[in-house]
N, C-alpha and C positions, 0 to 999 in steps of 0.2 A: 576486506575492510568495509565497514559500514560507516557512512558519513551522514550527518543530519545538518541540513542547510535551510536557509529561509530566503524567500524572494517576496518583496512587495508587502510584507507584514512584519509585525513584531511578535515573535513567538519563540518560546524556549521549551524544548522537550525536557521534562524532568526524568531523572534516573536513566540517563543515556546508556551507561554501562549495562544496566539491567535489561534494557530494551535490545541492545546489541547481542547480549548472550542469548536472550529469548529468540531473536530472529535467527541466529546461527543454529540454535537447537531445532527450530522449526524447519529450516532448510535441510539439516542433517536427517531429520525424521522423514523428509520427503525424498531422501537419497541424493541430495545436492550439497555442494560446498558454496560458500560465498566468496566471490572475487571482489570486484568493486561494485558496491551497491550504494546509491545516493538516494536519500529521502529528502525531497525538497518541499518544505511546507510553504504554502503561498496563499494568496487571496483568490476569491472567485474570479475576479477580472483577469488575473494572471493566468489561471488555469483555463478559463474560457478562451483566451487568446491562443494558448497552446492547442486546445481542442479544435479550434477553427483552422489554424494554420497547418497543423500536421495530420489531423484526422478528418477534417472536413465536416465536423459536427458543430452545430451552432446551439449547443445546450450547456447548461451548467452541470457539473459532475463533481464528485468528491475526489476522484482519482484518475490519473492518466499514467500508464506504465509504458516505458520504452525498454525493450530487451536489447542489450548490447553484447550478449554472450556469444562467443564462437565455440565454446566447449559445451557439449550437450549435458554435462553433469555439473556445470558451474552456473551459478546465478550471478549475473552482472547486468546492471541497468540503472535507470533513473526512474524514480517513482515520485510523481508530483501529487501532492495532497492539498486540497483546499481546506484550510482550517475553518473557514466560514461555513462550508457545506457540512463538515464533520460536526461542528457545534450545532447547526440547525437540525441535522439528522439525529443527533444524540437526544435532543428535546423531542423531536417527532416520534422516535422509536423507543424513548425512555431507556436509552443505553448510555447515559452520561459517563459512567465509569469505564466503559469498554469500547466505545465507538471508534476512537482514534486507533486503538490497538487492532481492532477488527479491520479497519481500512489498511493499516500498515501490513498486516499479515495477508490481506486480500491481494495487495500488490505483489508480495513475495510469491504467493501461490500462482498468480498469473505468470510470473517469470519461471515458475516450475512447470508451466505447461497447462495449468487448469484454465478452463474457459467458463463463461457464464452467459452464454447466448440463449440457451433454451432452458426449459424448466428442470430437466434432469441435471444439466450442468450447474445451474444455480443451486440446486439442492445439495449436490456434491460439494460445491465451493463453500456453502454455508456450513455444512457438516465439518469440513476441514478447518474452517475458521474457528468454529466452536471447540474443536479438538485442541487446536493450538492455544486458544485463549485460556484453557484450563491450566496451561503450563507457565503462565507469567505471574 
């Protein structure tokens, strides 16, 4: 089950069923099923507070992902996305039509085990994002 929630902002995701189907297909393509997956769209301030409290990072970010899965082949977790960061990055990187979707699948890929700490990991993650963005 995929749920879309908001905290601290007014935001409504359009075409929710389309996004749910796309995310399920992306998980399946990576060899996973989705259990309980929550996307929480929020403000910069809300996500900064989470970043500070739980990760010890004092920086703005577009996404924070928490893995709640106990089954290695099931994706379950909470993905917090700052709509303000996404909007700013969409302008900065000229990705207005795809930035939110990229961040959404980025979180799912983290829950599937992909990392983005070094150059090779970042490149693989970006390739996976691009691959899945072709399918929505």
